[in-house]
C-alpha positions as CSV (number, residue, x, y, z in Angstrom):
1,M,50.0,-143.4,24.0
2,F,50.3,-142.3,20.6
3,N,51.9,-143.9,17.9
4,K,53.1,-140.9,15.9
5,V,54.1,-137.2,17.0
6,L,55.0,-134.5,14.7
7,V,57.4,-131.8,16.3
8,A,56.6,-128.4,14.9
9,N,59.9,-126.8,15.9
10,R,63.7,-127.1,15.0
11,G,67.2,-127.5,16.5
12,E,67.9,-129.3,20.0
13,I,64.5,-128.8,21.4
14,A,62.9,-130.8,18.2
15,I,65.5,-133.8,19.0
16,R,65.1,-133.3,22.8
17,V,61.0,-134.3,22.1
18,M,62.1,-136.6,19.4
19,R,64.5,-138.7,22.3
20,A,61.5,-138.7,24.7
21,C,59.6,-140.1,21.9
22,K,61.9,-142.9,20.8
23,E,62.2,-143.7,24.6
24,L,58.2,-144.6,24.3
25,D,58.3,-146.2,21.3
26,V,56.7,-143.5,19.5
27,K,57.7,-142.3,16.1
28,S,58.7,-138.9,15.6
29,V,58.1,-136.8,12.3
30,A,60.3,-133.7,11.6
31,V,59.4,-130.7,9.5
32,Y,62.3,-128.4,7.8
33,S,62.7,-125.3,6.1
34,E,65.3,-124.9,3.1
35,A,67.9,-123.5,5.3
36,D,67.5,-126.9,8.2
37,K,67.4,-129.3,5.1
38,N,71.0,-130.7,6.5
39,S,70.0,-130.3,9.8
40,L,70.4,-132.7,12.3
41,F,67.3,-133.2,13.9
42,A,65.6,-133.6,10.4
43,K,67.9,-136.6,10.1
44,Y,67.3,-137.7,13.3
45,A,63.3,-137.9,13.2
46,D,61.9,-141.1,11.8
47,E,60.3,-139.1,9.1
48,A,61.1,-135.8,7.6
49,Y,58.8,-133.3,5.6
50,Y,59.9,-130.2,3.6
51,I,57.4,-127.1,4.8
52,G,58.9,-123.9,3.1
53,G,61.3,-121.2,2.4
54,P,63.9,-120.2,5.1
55,S,62.2,-117.2,7.0
56,P,59.9,-118.4,9.6
57,A,57.0,-117.0,8.0
58,E,57.4,-119.4,5.0
59,S,57.8,-122.4,7.1
60,Y,58.1,-123.0,11.2
61,L,54.8,-120.2,11.3
62,N,53.6,-121.4,8.3
63,I,50.1,-123.4,9.9
64,P,48.4,-124.9,6.8
65,H,51.8,-126.5,5.5
66,I,52.4,-128.1,9.2
67,M,48.9,-129.1,9.4
68,D,49.2,-130.7,5.8
69,A,52.6,-132.5,6.8
70,A,50.9,-133.7,10.1
71,L,48.0,-135.1,8.0
72,E,50.1,-136.5,5.6
73,S,52.4,-138.5,8.0
74,G,49.7,-139.8,10.1
75,A,50.6,-138.2,13.0
76,E,48.1,-138.0,16.0
77,A,49.7,-135.3,18.0
78,I,51.8,-132.1,17.5
79,H,54.6,-131.2,20.2
80,P,55.3,-127.2,19.2
81,G,58.5,-127.1,21.4
82,Y,58.7,-123.6,22.5
83,G,59.0,-120.6,20.3
84,F,57.3,-120.2,17.0
85,L,53.8,-121.5,17.4
86,A,54.0,-122.9,20.7
87,E,51.8,-120.2,22.6
88,N,49.5,-119.7,19.5
89,P,46.3,-120.2,20.3
90,Q,45.2,-120.5,16.9
91,F,47.4,-123.1,16.0
92,G,45.9,-125.1,18.9
93,E,42.4,-124.4,17.3
94,E,43.7,-125.7,14.1
95,C,45.0,-128.9,15.4
96,E,41.8,-129.7,17.4
97,K,39.7,-128.7,13.3
98,N,42.1,-131.5,12.0
99,G,41.9,-133.9,14.6
100,L,45.2,-133.6,16.2
101,K,46.1,-133.5,20.0
102,L,48.4,-130.3,20.5
103,I,50.6,-131.5,23.2
104,G,49.9,-128.6,25.7
105,P,46.9,-126.5,27.3
106,K,43.7,-125.5,25.9
107,G,44.1,-122.8,23.0
108,S,41.7,-120.7,25.5
109,V,44.1,-120.6,28.1
110,I,47.0,-120.1,25.8
111,R,45.3,-117.0,25.2
112,D,44.1,-116.0,28.5
113,M,47.5,-116.1,29.6
114,G,49.4,-114.3,26.5
115,S,47.4,-111.6,27.4
116,K,49.2,-109.8,30.7
117,I,46.2,-108.1,31.6
118,I,43.8,-110.8,31.4
119,S,46.3,-113.2,33.2
120,R,46.8,-110.5,35.6
121,K,42.7,-110.5,36.6
122,L,42.4,-114.3,36.7
123,M,45.7,-114.3,39.0
124,E,43.9,-111.8,41.3
125,K,40.9,-113.8,41.6
126,A,42.5,-116.5,42.5
127,G,44.3,-115.0,45.4
128,V,47.9,-115.4,43.5
129,P,50.0,-111.9,44.5
130,V,50.5,-109.6,41.9
131,V,52.8,-106.4,41.3
132,P,50.7,-103.3,41.9
133,G,49.5,-102.1,39.0
134,T,46.4,-102.0,37.0
135,S,44.3,-104.8,35.8
136,R,43.1,-103.1,32.5
137,G,44.3,-101.4,29.7
138,V,45.8,-97.8,29.7
139,N,45.7,-95.4,26.8
140,D,44.9,-92.0,27.8
141,P,47.5,-89.7,29.0
142,D,46.1,-88.1,32.1
143,E,44.6,-91.5,33.5
144,A,48.3,-93.0,33.1
145,Q,49.6,-89.9,34.8
146,E,47.0,-90.4,37.8
147,I,47.6,-93.9,38.0
148,A,51.2,-94.1,38.0
149,G,50.9,-91.2,40.8
150,A,49.2,-93.1,42.9
151,I,51.3,-96.6,42.5
152,G,54.2,-94.1,43.2
153,Y,57.4,-93.8,40.9
154,P,59.5,-95.5,39.7
155,V,56.7,-97.5,37.4
156,I,56.9,-99.9,34.3
157,V,54.6,-99.3,31.2
158,K,54.3,-102.9,29.5
159,A,52.4,-104.1,26.3
160,S,49.6,-106.3,27.2
161,A,50.5,-108.8,24.6
162,G,54.2,-108.8,24.5
163,G,56.9,-111.1,25.7
164,G,60.8,-110.6,26.1
165,G,60.6,-107.0,27.2
166,I,59.6,-106.0,23.5
167,G,58.5,-102.3,24.0
168,M,58.8,-102.2,27.5
169,R,59.7,-98.7,29.5
170,T,60.6,-97.8,32.6
171,V,59.4,-94.2,33.7
172,Y,61.4,-92.7,37.1
173,E,59.8,-89.3,36.8
174,E,56.4,-87.9,35.8
175,D,57.4,-86.1,33.0
176,E,59.1,-89.3,31.3
177,L,55.6,-91.3,31.4
178,L,53.9,-89.6,28.2
179,R,57.2,-90.2,26.0
180,A,57.1,-93.5,27.6
181,L,53.4,-94.5,27.1
182,E,53.6,-93.6,23.4
183,S,56.6,-95.5,22.5
184,T,55.1,-98.6,24.2
185,Q,51.7,-98.3,22.3
186,S,53.8,-97.9,19.1
187,V,55.9,-101.1,19.6
188,A,53.3,-103.0,20.8
189,G,50.7,-102.2,17.7
190,S,53.9,-102.8,15.5
191,A,55.0,-106.4,16.9
192,F,52.0,-107.7,18.4
193,G,49.2,-106.0,16.2
194,D,47.7,-104.9,19.7
195,S,48.5,-101.5,21.1
196,T,46.9,-101.9,24.5
197,V,49.3,-101.3,27.2
198,F,49.1,-101.3,31.2
199,I,51.2,-99.8,34.2
200,E,52.9,-101.3,37.4
201,K,54.9,-100.8,40.1
202,Y,58.7,-101.2,38.8
203,I,60.6,-103.4,41.3
204,E,64.4,-102.5,41.2
205,E,66.7,-105.1,41.7
206,P,64.1,-108.3,41.8
207,R,64.9,-111.8,41.4
208,H,63.4,-114.1,38.7
209,I,62.3,-117.2,40.1
210,E,60.0,-119.8,38.5
211,F,58.0,-123.1,39.2
212,Q,57.8,-125.6,36.8
213,I,54.2,-127.1,36.8
214,L,52.6,-130.6,35.7
215,A,49.1,-130.9,35.3
216,D,46.9,-134.0,34.1
217,E,43.6,-133.9,32.3
218,Q,42.0,-135.4,35.4
219,G,42.5,-132.4,37.5
220,Q,45.7,-133.4,39.5
221,T,48.3,-130.3,39.7
222,I,51.7,-130.5,41.3
223,H,54.8,-128.5,40.9
224,V,58.2,-129.7,40.2
225,A,60.3,-127.4,42.1
226,D,62.0,-124.2,41.5
227,R,64.5,-122.6,38.7
228,E,66.5,-119.0,39.3
229,C,66.5,-117.2,36.2
230,S,67.7,-113.5,37.4
231,I,71.1,-113.7,35.1
232,Q,69.5,-111.5,32.1
233,R,70.3,-109.3,29.4
234,R,67.5,-107.2,28.1
235,H,64.9,-109.2,29.8
236,Q,66.4,-112.6,28.0
237,K,67.7,-115.3,30.1
238,L,71.3,-116.6,29.5
239,I,72.2,-118.5,32.9
240,E,69.5,-120.1,34.6
241,E,69.9,-122.9,38.2
242,S,67.6,-125.0,40.2
243,P,67.1,-124.8,43.2
244,S,67.0,-120.8,43.5
245,P,70.2,-120.4,46.2
246,I,67.4,-118.1,48.3
247,M,65.3,-121.1,48.4
248,T,64.3,-122.8,51.7
249,P,61.6,-125.5,52.4
250,E,59.2,-122.7,53.7
251,L,59.4,-120.4,50.7
252,R,59.4,-123.5,48.4
253,D,56.0,-124.2,49.9
254,Q,54.5,-120.7,49.6
255,M,55.6,-120.1,45.9
256,G,55.2,-123.7,44.9
257,S,51.6,-123.4,46.4
258,A,51.0,-120.4,44.6
259,A,51.9,-121.6,41.6
260,V,49.9,-124.6,42.1
261,K,47.0,-122.6,42.7
262,A,47.6,-120.1,39.9
263,A,47.7,-123.2,37.3
264,A,44.4,-125.0,38.9
265,S,42.5,-121.6,38.8
266,I,42.5,-121.7,35.1
267,G,41.9,-125.5,34.4
268,Y,45.4,-125.7,33.1
269,S,46.8,-129.1,31.9
270,N,50.2,-130.3,30.3
271,A,53.3,-128.4,31.7
272,G,53.8,-124.9,32.2
273,T,55.7,-122.6,33.9
274,V,54.3,-119.9,36.8
275,E,57.1,-116.9,36.9
276,F,57.5,-114.7,40.0
277,L,59.6,-111.5,40.7
278,Y,61.1,-111.9,44.2
279,S,61.9,-108.8,46.1
280,E,62.6,-108.1,50.0
281,G,61.1,-111.4,51.4
282,E,57.9,-110.8,48.9
283,F,57.0,-112.6,45.7
284,Y,54.5,-111.5,42.8
285,F,53.0,-113.2,39.8
286,L,55.0,-112.3,36.6
287,E,53.5,-114.2,33.8
288,M,52.5,-117.8,32.9
289,N,54.4,-119.8,30.2
290,T,51.9,-122.4,28.4
291,R,54.5,-124.5,27.2
292,I,57.8,-126.3,27.9
293,Q,60.9,-123.8,29.1
294,V,64.5,-123.8,27.2
295,E,65.7,-124.0,30.7
296,H,63.4,-127.2,31.6
297,P,66.9,-129.8,31.5
298,I,68.0,-127.8,35.2
299,T,64.7,-129.5,36.7
300,E,65.1,-133.0,35.2
301,M,68.7,-132.7,36.7
302,V,67.8,-132.2,40.5
303,T,64.4,-134.1,40.7
304,G,64.8,-136.8,38.1
305,V,61.6,-135.9,36.4
306,D,61.8,-136.3,32.6
307,L,59.4,-133.3,31.9
308,V,58.8,-134.1,28.1
309,K,57.7,-137.7,28.5
310,E,55.6,-136.5,31.0
311,Q,53.9,-133.9,28.4
312,L,53.4,-136.7,26.2
313,K,51.8,-138.8,28.6
314,I,49.7,-136.0,29.7
315,A,48.3,-135.4,26.1
316,A,47.7,-138.7,25.9
317,G,45.4,-139.0,28.5
318,Q,47.2,-140.7,31.5
319,E,46.9,-139.6,35.1
320,L,50.5,-138.2,36.5
321,N,52.4,-141.0,38.4
322,W,53.9,-138.4,40.6
323,R,52.5,-136.8,44.0
324,Q,54.1,-133.6,45.6
325,E,55.5,-135.5,47.9
326,D,57.3,-137.5,45.2
327,I,59.3,-134.5,44.0
328,V,62.7,-134.2,45.9
329,V,65.1,-131.7,44.8
330,R,68.8,-133.1,44.7
331,G,71.9,-131.4,44.4
332,H,72.0,-128.3,42.1
333,A,71.9,-127.8,38.4
334,I,73.4,-124.8,36.2
335,E,72.3,-124.3,32.8
336,C,74.3,-122.0,30.2
337,R,72.8,-120.9,27.0
338,I,75.7,-121.7,23.9
339,N,74.5,-118.9,21.5
340,A,76.1,-118.0,18.2
341,E,76.6,-114.3,19.2
342,D,79.7,-112.3,20.1
343,P,79.6,-111.1,24.0
344,L,82.4,-108.7,23.0
345,T,80.6,-106.7,20.8
346,D,77.2,-106.6,22.6
347,F,75.8,-110.1,21.7
348,A,75.9,-109.6,18.1
349,P,74.6,-112.4,16.4
350,N,77.3,-114.2,14.3
351,P,76.0,-117.2,12.5
352,G,78.2,-119.1,10.0
353,K,79.7,-122.7,9.6
354,I,81.1,-124.6,12.6
355,T,84.4,-125.5,11.6
356,G,85.7,-127.3,14.6
357,Y,83.4,-129.0,17.1
358,R,84.0,-130.8,20.5
359,S,81.5,-131.1,23.2
360,P,82.1,-131.8,26.8
361,G,81.2,-134.7,29.1
362,G,82.1,-136.7,32.1
363,L,80.0,-136.9,35.2
364,G,77.1,-134.5,36.0
365,V,77.4,-132.7,32.5
366,R,74.7,-132.5,29.8
367,V,74.8,-131.2,26.4
368,D,71.4,-130.4,24.3
369,S,72.6,-129.5,20.9
370,G,71.3,-129.7,17.4
371,V,74.7,-129.1,15.5
372,Y,77.6,-130.8,14.3
373,M,80.9,-130.2,12.8
374,N,80.7,-128.2,9.2
375,Y,77.1,-127.4,10.0
376,T,76.1,-123.8,9.1
377,I,74.4,-122.2,11.6
378,P,71.3,-120.3,9.4
379,P,70.7,-116.4,10.3
380,Y,66.8,-116.7,10.1
381,Y,66.6,-118.1,13.8
382,D,67.4,-118.1,17.1
383,S,71.2,-118.3,17.5
384,M,71.5,-121.0,20.2
385,I,73.8,-123.6,19.6
386,S,73.0,-125.7,22.6
387,K,72.7,-125.5,26.4
388,L,75.2,-126.7,28.8
389,I,74.1,-128.2,31.8
390,A,76.5,-129.2,34.8
391,W,74.9,-131.0,38.0
392,G,76.7,-131.1,41.5
393,N,75.8,-132.2,45.0
394,S,76.1,-128.4,45.7
395,R,75.9,-125.1,44.2
396,P,80.0,-124.8,44.5
397,E,80.6,-127.9,42.8
398,A,78.0,-127.4,40.1
399,I,79.8,-124.0,39.3
400,N,83.3,-126.0,39.6
401,R,81.9,-128.7,37.1
402,M,80.5,-125.9,34.4
403,R,83.9,-124.0,34.5
404,R,85.5,-127.3,33.6
405,A,82.9,-128.2,31.2
406,L,82.9,-124.5,29.6
407,S,86.9,-125.2,29.3
408,E,86.3,-128.6,27.2
409,Y,83.8,-127.1,24.8
410,V,85.2,-126.3,21.4
411,I,83.5,-124.2,18.6
412,L,85.5,-122.9,15.9
413,G,84.2,-120.9,12.9
414,V,81.7,-118.8,14.7
415,K,81.9,-116.3,18.0
416,T,80.3,-117.9,21.1
417,T,79.1,-116.8,24.2
418,I,81.4,-119.6,26.0
419,P,83.8,-116.5,27.3
420,F,80.8,-114.7,28.8
421,H,79.7,-118.0,30.7
422,Q,83.3,-118.7,31.7
423,S,83.7,-115.2,33.0
424,M,80.7,-115.6,34.9
425,M,81.2,-118.4,37.2
426,L,84.4,-116.7,37.8
427,S,82.2,-114.0,39.2
428,P,82.6,-113.8,42.9
429,H,79.1,-111.9,43.2
430,F,77.5,-114.9,41.1
431,Q,79.5,-117.7,43.2
432,E,78.0,-115.7,46.5
433,A,74.5,-115.7,44.5
434,K,73.8,-112.3,44.8
435,L,71.5,-112.5,41.9
436,H,69.1,-110.0,40.6
437,T,67.5,-109.2,36.7
438,H,70.1,-106.4,36.2
439,F,73.2,-108.2,37.4
440,V,75.0,-108.1,33.9
441,D,74.5,-104.1,33.7
442,E,75.6,-103.9,37.1
443,Y,78.9,-105.9,37.1
444,K,79.8,-105.4,33.3
445,K,83.2,-104.3,33.6
446,E,84.2,-107.2,35.8
447,I,82.5,-109.5,33.3
448,M,84.2,-107.9,30.6
449,A,87.6,-108.1,32.6
450,N,87.2,-112.1,33.1
451,M,86.5,-112.6,29.6
452,E,89.5,-111.0,28.2
453,K,91.3,-113.3,31.1
454,V,89.7,-116.1,29.8
455,I,90.4,-115.7,26.5
456,A,94.1,-115.2,27.2
457,E,94.4,-118.0,28.9
458,D,92.7,-120.1,26.1
459,R,95.6,-118.4,24.1
460,A,98.5,-119.3,26.2
461,R,97.1,-123.2,26.3
462,V,97.4,-123.6,22.8
463,E,101.0,-121.8,22.4
464,R,102.3,-124.2,25.5
465,L,100.6,-126.9,23.4
466,K,102.4,-125.8,20.5
467,S,105.8,-125.7,21.7
468,T,105.2,-128.9,23.7
469,F,104.1,-131.4,20.6
470,R,105.1,-131.4,17.0
471,P,101.4,-131.4,15.7
472,S,100.2,-133.2,12.8
473,K,99.1,-131.4,9.8
474,K,95.4,-131.8,11.1
475,V,96.3,-130.5,14.6
476,A,98.1,-127.6,13.1
477,A,94.9,-126.8,11.1
478,V,92.9,-126.6,14.3
479,S,95.3,-124.9,16.1
480,A,95.2,-122.0,13.4
481,A,91.8,-121.8,13.5
482,V,91.9,-121.6,17.1
483,N,94.2,-118.7,17.1
484,S,92.2,-117.0,14.2
485,Y,89.1,-116.6,16.7
486,L,91.1,-115.8,19.9
487,A,92.9,-113.2,17.8
488,H,89.3,-112.0,16.6
489,S,87.4,-112.2,19.9
490,V,89.9,-110.2,21.9
491,A,88.8,-106.5,21.9
492,P,92.1,-104.4,20.1
493,K,94.4,-102.7,22.2
494,K,94.4,-99.2,22.7
């Protein structure tokens, strides 16, 4: 095992990795930007090194500065977390040049899976089902029309090097295709430095189901069950759960075997995720994420496998102690991403100072967070405050536990997505597991109405407390802050 690991990330994922290191008696090294000099993760680490200004380009994307910190600290390996440099093949190559172990797959694998066209070709070769479409770049308008006509509308135009839905355009009619092609090429060239696009059949209301993979460097590959990630907004996940509500032992065996085949066929090692679209009894390869996922805690909750510890052990050359038959799903887990965003104003970011903070607890509740009272959420990075996870013996129990945990969660000073998640837990359609990737758009009115109901109930609870007790000055100040938050959270009445 390593003696010292540098974590090239920030926030809750940095702390998550450092906790795994501590349990394995491995020293952890943090790197931090100017904006994160008072961050919890920098204080939690055994050592911390300043690497630049507040913008990601100055710090968390600055490979030379991170390499300097790693070498100066004496770290033997680097854990990239997710985001930033986690799927940057150049970063892996720089680690290798400097004698550092990247806790992840080889740079060549990261590069291949980062290209949607190359990954699609590799999956076709391995016999993994893919969505009908092209396996090469399409730039000629006439060729694009011919391909789309053969596939059948609607189709989707995607950037080969893209992710997160950036530049993606859905085309329902032939006369929309050329505009979509030009738009996607332009966005792809600007965002990713690669204007190559390809065309696939558009599946109208799919479920997004993914399988967690672990693979050691000796060639053993297993899947660690499934996750449903269909609750999304603009292709960004909002709520995840494990297992998928539609999963059966037979379907898990089919999809899990395909995921293992996908990983093994490219010589994958470490943790990764194979993502599928599922519709009408069929599933198709979507992409492979060559890193730990934001939603990994729900897999840990239902299987008991510490995925980050496994990453560290695999990178240190150890064989997997787990066999496929050892992976058993127990109960159900749900994760809500708590972001500093205002869900009543189209999820507008709302960074700022946290003036009041109380996290939930109790049986089956986990909070992965990197914030604290009086911490200022910087505007330069992702708006995630924490991940709230609830486990139950069944999906209904997990939903009810999540409702209870959300009601206990107090974050003052910034708008958060807590009301959105409370609304989702109240949705009968969510409770009935009628999920697909356009769920939030389809039930937008219901979700908004539930959010206003939740906020009104919170307001009433505060008023009851005020009338029942004579608060101290400190309690009165907190109540005033709650009232201020509620007053600014509810849309004005017409």
